[in-house]
LUMKENU-760848 format. One record per residue (C-alpha): residue number from 1; y, x, z; residue in one letter. Coordinates in Angstrom, 1 decimal, padded with zeros to 4 digits, m for minus. Each point is the difference from the previous one (the first is absolute). Layout:
N
pos:NUM&v:Y&u:X&w:Z&code:A;
...
***
This chain:
353
pos:1&v:003.8&u:013.1&w:028.9&code:M;
pos:2&v:m002.9&u:m002.5&w:000.4&code:I;
pos:3&v:001.2&u:m000.8&w:003.6&code:F;
pos:4&v:003.4&u:m000.8&w:m001.4&code:V;
pos:5&v:m001.4&u:m002.3&w:m002.7&code:L;
pos:6&v:m002.3&u:m001.8&w:002.5&code:D;
pos:7&v:003.0&u:m000.6&w:002.3&code:M;
pos:8&v:002.0&u:m001.3&w:m003.1&code:F;
pos:9&v:m002.9&u:m002.3&w:m000.9&code:I;
pos:10&v:m000.2&u:m001.4&w:003.5&code:G;
pos:11&v:003.7&u:m000.7&w:000.1&code:R;
pos:12&v:m000.2&u:m001.4&w:m003.5&code:G;
pos:13&v:m002.6&u:m002.6&w:001.1&code:I;
pos:14&v:002.3&u:m001.2&w:002.8&code:L;
pos:15&v:002.9&u:000.0&w:m002.3&code:F;
pos:16&v:m002.0&u:m002.1&w:m002.5&code:L;
pos:17&v:m001.0&u:m002.5&w:002.6&code:I;
pos:18&v:003.6&u:m000.5&w:001.1&code:L;
pos:19&v:001.1&u:m000.3&w:m003.7&code:A;
pos:20&v:m002.6&u:m002.6&w:m000.8&code:V;
pos:21&v:000.8&u:m001.9&w:003.2&code:S;
pos:22&v:003.6&u:m000.2&w:m001.1&code:S;
pos:23&v:m001.1&u:m001.5&w:m003.3&code:I;
pos:24&v:m002.0&u:m002.6&w:001.7&code:Q;
pos:25&v:002.8&u:m000.9&w:002.4&code:K;
pos:26&v:002.3&u:m000.5&w:m002.9&code:G;
pos:27&v:m002.5&u:m002.5&w:m001.5&code:A;
pos:28&v:m000.1&u:m002.2&w:003.2&code:E;
pos:29&v:002.9&u:m002.2&w:m001.0&code:K;
pos:30&v:m001.2&u:m003.6&w:m000.4&code:E;
pos:31&v:001.2&u:m002.6&w:m002.4&code:F;
pos:32&v:m000.3&u:m003.7&w:m000.2&code:Q;
pos:33&v:m000.3&u:m001.8&w:m003.3&code:V;
pos:34&v:003.0&u:m002.2&w:m000.8&code:I;
pos:35&v:m001.1&u:m001.1&w:m003.5&code:E;
pos:36&v:m002.9&u:000.6&w:m002.3&code:D;
pos:37&v:001.4&u:000.6&w:m003.5&code:L;
pos:38&v:m003.3&u:000.2&w:m001.8&code:R;
pos:39&v:m000.1&u:m003.8&w:m000.9&code:P;
pos:40&v:003.5&u:000.4&w:m001.7&code:R;
pos:41&v:m001.1&u:002.9&w:m002.2&code:M;
pos:42&v:m000.4&u:m000.8&w:m003.7&code:K;
pos:43&v:m002.4&u:001.4&w:m002.6&code:A;
pos:44&v:001.1&u:000.0&w:m003.6&code:F;
pos:45&v:m001.8&u:001.6&w:m002.9&code:N;
pos:46&v:m001.4&u:003.0&w:001.9&code:N;
pos:47&v:m002.7&u:m001.0&w:002.5&code:P;
pos:48&v:000.5&u:003.3&w:001.9&code:E;
pos:49&v:003.6&u:m000.7&w:000.7&code:A;
pos:50&v:001.9&u:m002.3&w:002.4&code:R;
pos:51&v:003.7&u:m000.8&w:000.0&code:H;
pos:52&v:002.3&u:m001.4&w:002.6&code:L;
pos:53&v:003.7&u:m000.7&w:000.5&code:A;
pos:54&v:001.3&u:000.7&w:003.5&code:I;
pos:55&v:003.3&u:m000.9&w:001.6&code:N;
pos:56&v:000.8&u:002.8&w:002.5&code:L;
pos:57&v:002.8&u:m001.9&w:001.7&code:T;
pos:58&v:m002.5&u:m002.5&w:001.4&code:Q;
pos:59&v:m001.9&u:002.5&w:002.2&code:K;
pos:60&v:002.6&u:002.4&w:001.6&code:P;
pos:61&v:m001.6&u:002.5&w:002.3&code:G;
pos:62&v:m003.5&u:m000.7&w:m001.3&code:S;
pos:63&v:m002.4&u:002.2&w:m002.0&code:Y;
pos:64&v:m001.9&u:m000.6&w:m003.2&code:L;
pos:65&v:m003.6&u:001.2&w:000.5&code:R;
pos:66&v:m002.3&u:000.7&w:m002.9&code:I;
pos:67&v:m003.6&u:001.0&w:000.8&code:N;
pos:68&v:m003.2&u:000.5&w:m002.0&code:S;
pos:69&v:m003.3&u:001.9&w:000.2&code:E;
pos:70&v:000.9&u:001.7&w:m003.3&code:E;
pos:71&v:003.1&u:001.6&w:m001.4&code:S;
pos:72&v:002.5&u:m002.2&w:m001.7&code:F;
pos:73&v:003.2&u:000.5&w:m002.1&code:Y;
pos:74&v:003.2&u:m001.7&w:001.2&code:L;
pos:75&v:002.9&u:m000.7&w:m002.4&code:F;
pos:76&v:003.3&u:m001.4&w:001.3&code:I;
pos:77&v:002.2&u:m001.6&w:m002.7&code:N;
pos:78&v:m002.3&u:001.5&w:m002.7&code:S;
pos:79&v:000.5&u:003.5&w:001.3&code:T;
pos:80&v:m002.9&u:002.0&w:001.5&code:F;
pos:81&v:000.5&u:000.3&w:003.8&code:A;
pos:82&v:m003.2&u:001.4&w:001.6&code:A;
pos:83&v:m003.7&u:000.5&w:m000.3&code:R;
pos:84&v:m001.9&u:m000.6&w:003.3&code:S;
pos:85&v:m002.6&u:m002.1&w:001.8&code:H;
pos:86&v:002.4&u:m000.9&w:002.8&code:S;
pos:87&v:003.8&u:m000.5&w:000.0&code:L;
pos:88&v:002.4&u:m001.3&w:002.6&code:L;
pos:89&v:003.5&u:m000.6&w:m001.4&code:L;
pos:90&v:002.9&u:m001.1&w:002.1&code:K;
pos:91&v:002.0&u:m002.9&w:m001.4&code:A;
pos:92&v:003.4&u:001.4&w:001.1&code:D;
pos:93&v:m000.8&u:003.4&w:m001.7&code:S;
pos:94&v:m001.0&u:m001.8&w:m003.2&code:L;
pos:95&v:003.3&u:m001.9&w:000.0&code:K;
pos:96&v:002.0&u:003.3&w:000.1&code:E;
pos:97&v:m001.7&u:001.1&w:m003.2&code:K;
pos:98&v:m000.7&u:m003.2&w:m001.9&code:Y;
pos:99&v:001.6&u:m003.4&w:m000.6&code:P;
pos:100&v:m000.6&u:m002.8&w:002.5&code:N;
pos:101&v:m002.8&u:m001.4&w:m002.2&code:V;
pos:102&v:m002.6&u:002.5&w:m001.3&code:I;
pos:103&v:m003.0&u:m000.5&w:m002.3&code:F;
pos:104&v:m003.2&u:001.7&w:001.2&code:L;
pos:105&v:m003.0&u:000.9&w:m002.3&code:S;
pos:106&v:m003.2&u:001.4&w:001.4&code:V;
pos:107&v:m002.7&u:001.4&w:m002.3&code:Y;
pos:108&v:m003.5&u:000.7&w:001.3&code:Q;
pos:109&v:m003.6&u:m000.1&w:m001.5&code:K;
pos:110&v:m001.3&u:m002.1&w:002.9&code:N;
pos:111&v:002.9&u:m002.2&w:000.7&code:I;
pos:112&v:m001.9&u:m002.5&w:002.1&code:D;
pos:113&v:000.1&u:002.0&w:003.2&code:D;
pos:114&v:003.8&u:000.5&w:m000.1&code:L;
pos:115&v:002.0&u:m001.2&w:003.0&code:E;
pos:116&v:003.8&u:m000.5&w:m000.2&code:I;
pos:117&v:001.8&u:m001.4&w:003.1&code:Q;
pos:118&v:003.3&u:m000.2&w:001.8&code:W;
pos:119&v:m000.5&u:001.4&w:003.4&code:V;
pos:120&v:002.2&u:000.9&w:003.0&code:S;
pos:121&v:m000.4&u:001.8&w:003.3&code:H;
pos:122&v:m002.2&u:m002.0&w:002.4&code:A;
pos:123&v:001.7&u:m001.0&w:003.2&code:V;
pos:124&v:m002.4&u:m000.1&w:003.0&code:H;
pos:125&v:000.5&u:m000.9&w:003.7&code:N;
pos:126&v:m000.5&u:002.5&w:002.8&code:E;
pos:127&v:m003.6&u:m000.9&w:000.5&code:F;
pos:128&v:m001.0&u:000.8&w:m003.6&code:Y;
pos:129&v:m002.7&u:002.7&w:m000.1&code:N;
pos:130&v:m001.3&u:000.5&w:m003.5&code:P;
pos:131&v:m003.0&u:002.1&w:m001.1&code:R;
pos:132&v:000.7&u:003.4&w:m001.3&code:R;
pos:133&v:000.2&u:m000.3&w:m003.9&code:P;
pos:134&v:m002.7&u:001.8&w:m001.9&code:V;
pos:135&v:001.3&u:002.6&w:m002.4&code:D;
pos:136&v:m003.0&u:001.2&w:m002.1&code:S;
pos:137&v:001.9&u:002.5&w:m002.0&code:F;
pos:138&v:001.5&u:001.7&w:003.1&code:S;
pos:139&v:m003.4&u:000.1&w:001.6&code:N;
pos:140&v:m001.4&u:001.5&w:m003.2&code:F;
pos:141&v:002.7&u:002.7&w:m000.1&code:I;
pos:142&v:m000.7&u:001.0&w:003.6&code:L;
pos:143&v:m003.7&u:000.1&w:m000.5&code:M;
pos:144&v:000.2&u:001.9&w:m003.3&code:A;
pos:145&v:002.5&u:002.5&w:001.4&code:S;
pos:146&v:m002.2&u:000.7&w:003.0&code:M;
pos:147&v:m003.0&u:000.5&w:m002.2&code:L;
pos:148&v:001.9&u:002.5&w:m002.2&code:L;
pos:149&v:001.3&u:001.9&w:003.1&code:V;
pos:150&v:m003.6&u:000.2&w:001.3&code:I;
pos:151&v:m001.2&u:001.1&w:m003.4&code:F;
pos:152&v:002.7&u:002.7&w:m000.2&code:F;
pos:153&v:m000.7&u:001.2&w:003.5&code:T;
pos:154&v:m003.7&u:000.4&w:m000.8&code:A;
pos:155&v:000.9&u:002.0&w:m003.1&code:L;
pos:156&v:002.4&u:002.2&w:002.0&code:L;
pos:157&v:m002.6&u:000.6&w:002.7&code:R;
pos:158&v:m002.9&u:000.8&w:m002.2&code:T;
pos:159&v:001.8&u:001.9&w:m002.7&code:N;
pos:160&v:003.3&u:001.2&w:001.4&code:P;
pos:161&v:000.7&u:002.7&w:m002.6&code:Q;
pos:162&v:m000.5&u:m002.2&w:m003.0&code:L;
pos:163&v:002.1&u:m002.8&w:001.5&code:T;
pos:164&v:002.8&u:002.4&w:000.8&code:L;
pos:165&v:m000.2&u:001.3&w:m003.6&code:D;
pos:166&v:000.6&u:m003.5&w:m001.4&code:Y;
pos:167&v:003.0&u:m000.4&w:002.4&code:L;
pos:168&v:001.5&u:003.5&w:m000.8&code:D;
pos:169&v:003.4&u:m000.7&w:m001.6&code:V;
pos:170&v:000.8&u:003.7&w:m000.3&code:I;
pos:171&v:m002.9&u:000.6&w:m002.4&code:K;
pos:172&v:001.4&u:m002.6&w:m002.4&code:L;
pos:173&v:002.7&u:002.5&w:m000.9&code:F;
pos:174&v:m002.1&u:003.2&w:000.4&code:S;
pos:175&v:m000.8&u:001.9&w:m003.2&code:F;
pos:176&v:m002.4&u:002.6&w:001.5&code:R;
pos:177&v:m003.4&u:000.1&w:m001.6&code:E;
pos:178&v:m001.7&u:000.6&w:003.4&code:S;
pos:179&v:000.6&u:m003.5&w:001.2&code:E;
pos:180&v:m002.8&u:m002.5&w:m000.1&code:D;
pos:181&v:m002.5&u:002.5&w:m001.3&code:G;
pos:182&v:m003.1&u:m002.1&w:000.6&code:L;
pos:183&v:001.4&u:m003.3&w:m001.1&code:I;
pos:184&v:m002.0&u:m000.2&w:m003.3&code:A;
pos:185&v:m003.3&u:000.7&w:001.8&code:L;
pos:186&v:000.4&u:m002.8&w:002.5&code:R;
pos:187&v:002.1&u:m002.6&w:m001.8&code:I;
pos:188&v:m003.1&u:m002.4&w:m000.3&code:T;
pos:189&v:m001.4&u:000.7&w:003.4&code:S;
pos:190&v:m000.8&u:m002.9&w:002.3&code:S;
pos:191&v:003.0&u:000.9&w:002.2&code:V;
pos:192&v:002.4&u:m000.2&w:m002.9&code:N;
pos:193&v:m001.5&u:m003.2&w:m001.2&code:L;
pos:194&v:000.6&u:m001.5&w:003.5&code:L;
pos:195&v:003.6&u:001.1&w:m000.3&code:F;
pos:196&v:000.4&u:m001.6&w:m003.4&code:Y;
pos:197&v:m001.3&u:m003.2&w:001.4&code:F;
pos:198&v:002.4&u:000.2&w:002.9&code:F;
pos:199&v:002.8&u:000.5&w:m002.5&code:A;
pos:200&v:m001.3&u:m003.0&w:m002.0&code:S;
pos:201&v:000.0&u:m002.3&w:003.1&code:M;
pos:202&v:003.5&u:001.1&w:000.8&code:T;
pos:203&v:001.3&u:m000.6&w:m003.6&code:I;
pos:204&v:m001.6&u:m003.5&w:000.0&code:S;
pos:205&v:001.6&u:m000.8&w:003.3&code:L;
pos:206&v:003.4&u:001.1&w:m001.3&code:V;
pos:207&v:m000.5&u:m002.3&w:m003.1&code:L;
pos:208&v:m001.1&u:m003.0&w:002.1&code:I;
pos:209&v:003.0&u:000.5&w:002.3&code:T;
pos:210&v:002.4&u:000.3&w:m002.9&code:A;
pos:211&v:m001.5&u:m003.2&w:m001.6&code:S;
pos:212&v:000.4&u:m001.9&w:003.3&code:H;
pos:213&v:003.6&u:000.9&w:000.9&code:F;
pos:214&v:001.6&u:000.0&w:m003.5&code:T;
pos:215&v:001.3&u:m002.9&w:m002.0&code:T;
pos:216&v:000.3&u:002.1&w:m003.2&code:D;
pos:217&v:m002.5&u:m000.3&w:m002.8&code:D;
pos:218&v:m002.8&u:002.3&w:001.0&code:F;
pos:219&v:m003.3&u:000.6&w:m001.9&code:S;
pos:220&v:m002.1&u:000.2&w:003.2&code:I;
pos:221&v:m000.2&u:m003.5&w:001.5&code:S;
pos:222&v:m002.1&u:m000.5&w:003.2&code:T;
pos:223&v:001.0&u:m003.6&w:000.9&code:G;
pos:224&v:m000.5&u:m001.2&w:003.6&code:V;
pos:225&v:m003.0&u:m000.9&w:002.0&code:G;
pos:226&v:m002.1&u:000.8&w:003.0&code:S;
pos:227&v:m000.3&u:003.5&w:001.3&code:I;
pos:228&v:m003.5&u:000.2&w:m001.4&code:N;
pos:229&v:001.1&u:m000.9&w:m003.5&code:S;
pos:230&v:002.9&u:002.5&w:000.1&code:I;
pos:231&v:m002.4&u:002.7&w:001.3&code:S;
pos:232&v:m002.4&u:m000.7&w:m002.8&code:W;
pos:233&v:002.7&u:000.4&w:m002.6&code:R;
pos:234&v:001.1&u:003.2&w:001.7&code:W;
pos:235&v:m003.6&u:001.4&w:m000.2&code:L;
pos:236&v:m000.4&u:m001.0&w:m003.7&code:V;
pos:237&v:003.4&u:001.5&w:m000.9&code:L;
pos:238&v:m000.9&u:003.2&w:001.9&code:S;
pos:239&v:m003.3&u:000.4&w:m001.9&code:V;
pos:240&v:001.8&u:m000.6&w:m003.3&code:G;
pos:241&v:002.7&u:002.7&w:000.7&code:I;
pos:242&v:m002.7&u:002.4&w:001.2&code:F;
pos:243&v:m001.8&u:m000.5&w:m003.3&code:M;
pos:244&v:003.2&u:000.7&w:m001.9&code:L;
pos:245&v:000.5&u:003.2&w:001.9&code:L;
pos:246&v:m003.5&u:001.2&w:m000.9&code:L;
pos:247&v:000.7&u:m001.0&w:m003.6&code:L;
pos:248&v:003.2&u:002.1&w:000.0&code:K;
pos:249&v:m002.0&u:002.9&w:001.4&code:L;
pos:250&v:m002.6&u:m000.4&w:m002.7&code:G;
pos:251&v:002.7&u:m000.1&w:m002.7&code:L;
pos:252&v:001.5&u:003.2&w:001.3&code:A;
pos:253&v:m003.4&u:001.7&w:000.2&code:A;
pos:254&v:m000.8&u:m001.0&w:m003.6&code:A;
pos:255&v:003.3&u:001.2&w:m001.4&code:L;
pos:256&v:m000.3&u:003.3&w:002.0&code:A;
pos:257&v:m003.4&u:000.6&w:m001.6&code:K;
pos:258&v:001.4&u:m000.8&w:m003.4&code:L;
pos:259&v:002.8&u:002.6&w:000.6&code:F;
pos:260&v:m002.6&u:002.4&w:001.5&code:D;
pos:261&v:002.0&u:000.4&w:003.1&code:W;
pos:262&v:m002.2&u:000.5&w:003.1&code:K;
pos:263&v:000.9&u:m001.4&w:003.4&code:D;
pos:264&v:003.2&u:m001.7&w:m001.3&code:I;
pos:265&v:m001.2&u:m003.6&w:000.5&code:A;
pos:266&v:m000.7&u:000.6&w:003.7&code:G;
pos:267&v:003.3&u:001.8&w:000.6&code:Y;
pos:268&v:002.0&u:m002.7&w:m001.9&code:Q;
pos:269&v:m001.7&u:m003.0&w:001.8&code:F;
pos:270&v:000.3&u:001.5&w:003.4&code:F;
pos:271&v:003.7&u:000.5&w:m000.6&code:Y;
pos:272&v:000.3&u:m003.6&w:m001.3&code:F;
pos:273&v:m001.7&u:m001.4&w:003.1&code:V;
pos:274&v:002.2&u:002.1&w:002.3&code:R;
pos:275&v:003.1&u:m001.4&w:m001.7&code:M;
pos:276&v:m001.4&u:m003.5&w:000.3&code:L;
pos:277&v:m000.8&u:000.3&w:003.7&code:V;
pos:278&v:003.4&u:001.4&w:000.8&code:L;
pos:279&v:001.7&u:m002.8&w:m001.9&code:S;
pos:280&v:m002.1&u:m002.5&w:001.9&code:L;
pos:281&v:001.0&u:001.7&w:003.3&code:A;
pos:282&v:003.6&u:m000.4&w:m000.9&code:L;
pos:283&v:m000.5&u:m003.6&w:m000.9&code:F;
pos:284&v:m001.7&u:m000.7&w:003.4&code:A;
pos:285&v:002.8&u:001.8&w:002.0&code:I;
pos:286&v:002.7&u:m002.0&w:m001.8&code:I;
pos:287&v:m001.9&u:m003.3&w:000.4&code:S;
pos:288&v:m000.7&u:000.3&w:003.7&code:V;
pos:289&v:003.6&u:001.2&w:000.7&code:A;
pos:290&v:001.4&u:m003.0&w:m001.9&code:G;
pos:291&v:m002.2&u:m002.4&w:002.0&code:F;
pos:292&v:000.8&u:001.6&w:003.3&code:A;
pos:293&v:003.8&u:000.1&w:m000.5&code:F;
pos:294&v:000.2&u:m003.4&w:m001.8&code:G;
pos:295&v:001.0&u:001.4&w:m003.4&code:I;
pos:296&v:m001.2&u:m001.9&w:m003.0&code:Q;
pos:297&v:m002.1&u:002.3&w:m002.1&code:V;
pos:298&v:m000.2&u:m000.4&w:m003.8&code:N;
pos:299&v:m003.6&u:000.8&w:m000.6&code:F;
pos:300&v:000.3&u:m000.1&w:m003.8&code:I;
pos:301&v:002.7&u:002.6&w:000.1&code:K;
pos:302&v:m002.2&u:002.2&w:002.2&code:L;
pos:303&v:m002.9&u:m000.3&w:m002.5&code:I;
pos:304&v:002.4&u:000.9&w:m002.8&code:E;
pos:305&v:001.1&u:003.0&w:002.0&code:A;
pos:306&v:m003.6&u:001.0&w:000.5&code:G;
pos:307&v:m000.7&u:m000.2&w:m003.7&code:C;
pos:308&v:003.1&u:002.2&w:m000.7&code:V;
pos:309&v:m001.4&u:002.5&w:002.6&code:L;
pos:310&v:m003.3&u:000.1&w:m001.9&code:L;
pos:311&v:001.8&u:000.7&w:m003.3&code:L;
pos:312&v:002.0&u:002.7&w:001.6&code:L;
pos:313&v:m003.2&u:001.5&w:001.4&code:G;
pos:314&v:m001.4&u:000.1&w:m003.5&code:A;
pos:315&v:003.0&u:001.9&w:m001.2&code:V;
pos:316&v:m000.4&u:002.5&w:002.9&code:L;
pos:317&v:m003.7&u:000.3&w:m000.7&code:L;
pos:318&v:000.9&u:001.2&w:m003.5&code:Y;
pos:319&v:001.9&u:003.0&w:001.4&code:F;
pos:320&v:m002.7&u:000.7&w:002.6&code:K;
pos:321&v:m002.7&u:000.1&w:m002.7&code:L;
pos:322&v:002.1&u:001.9&w:m002.5&code:L;
pos:323&v:m000.6&u:003.3&w:001.9&code:A;
pos:324&v:m003.8&u:m000.7&w:000.0&code:R;
pos:325&v:m000.4&u:m001.3&w:m003.5&code:A;
pos:326&v:m002.0&u:002.2&w:m002.4&code:P;
pos:327&v:001.7&u:m001.6&w:m003.1&code:F;
pos:328&v:003.5&u:m000.9&w:m001.2&code:R;
pos:329&v:002.4&u:m002.3&w:001.9&code:S;
pos:330&v:m000.2&u:m002.6&w:m002.9&code:F;
pos:331&v:m003.8&u:m000.4&w:000.6&code:H;
pos:332&v:000.6&u:m000.4&w:003.7&code:L;
pos:333&v:002.6&u:m002.6&w:m000.6&code:F;
pos:334&v:m002.4&u:m001.9&w:m002.3&code:S;
pos:335&v:m002.7&u:000.2&w:002.6&code:Y;
pos:336&v:002.3&u:m001.4&w:002.8&code:L;
pos:337&v:001.3&u:m002.7&w:m002.3&code:C;
pos:338&v:m003.5&u:m001.4&w:m000.6&code:V;
pos:339&v:m001.4&u:000.6&w:003.5&code:S;
pos:340&v:003.1&u:m000.6&w:002.2&code:E;
pos:341&v:003.1&u:m001.5&w:m001.7&code:I;
pos:342&v:m001.6&u:m002.7&w:m002.1&code:F;
pos:343&v:m002.2&u:m001.4&w:002.8&code:P;
pos:344&v:003.1&u:m000.2&w:002.3&code:L;
pos:345&v:002.1&u:m001.7&w:m002.7&code:V;
pos:346&v:m002.8&u:m002.6&w:m000.5&code:I;
pos:347&v:m000.3&u:m000.5&w:003.7&code:L;
pos:348&v:003.8&u:m000.6&w:000.3&code:I;
pos:349&v:m000.1&u:m002.4&w:m002.9&code:K;
pos:350&v:m002.8&u:m002.1&w:001.4&code:V;
pos:351&v:001.2&u:000.1&w:003.6&code:L;
pos:352&v:003.8&u:m000.6&w:m000.4&code:L;
pos:353&v:000.6&u:m001.5&w:m003.4&code:F;
***
């Protein structure tokens, strides 16, 4: 089993490199600036807003490029269109959806670094040899993914049984009491803490990726920058998520002591982390497959699906614990509402709404 996983990881690294390479190749299209629209933008009563009327018939085949270091909100004809830090809108496509003259409004806290330009594909002669463009985010994704693969391989090599327990899908639906017998005794061991931090790093990478590739309103905003700045945000977010996991474990332990139910907190938290890791594995498989085959992945929908899986896991956990509970089902339901359901609902509210 370990040999099969090692082979899968090795092929996964190659697959990931090819996938990221395809992203970088897609970003190599060069544009030349036709007109800088920034001087034409008007500011009225709101200092954080800029407005501009654009005649789409004057620039056929061109693109409207809007860039900024921070996220901005774009409204077209007073209707919300997108939230992003970089947009490239084709004039011909806009004409199919809007009138020939449109009114743009851009809202942003730091409006001074906003760039808005008409651009078109650059035409070069046969001797043109440009430098390879630097894509900090793609380099960060490759570096972070490689680190996570190495981290996971180390966990698999040093603690194969525990790692395979976390990846065991069958045990999610098993109701035998003999499964995971020593979980409560080792839930706060150093090995488990390393696995929690690995899960935290993976979750933060998922959130950063979703924030970068989505134009929807998303509560996690990472912005753009150098690979060092993105890596620092990844580390800070990972530590924050790790602390939240430990807080959830502490809450479950306190409630279990209140209900006088021994070993329940360890069993419950191990099951939660297992469900979380399997959801992240599914997210990774879909994302890499989408990049490899050129399929546009909706990362927000994937995060929503992961939250639904965690909620379904909480329902399944109720039936798994029902056979082990020393008290009535109502008390078990109350316990899971406070320790499992309410934290997930708060997380979904903060993350997606």
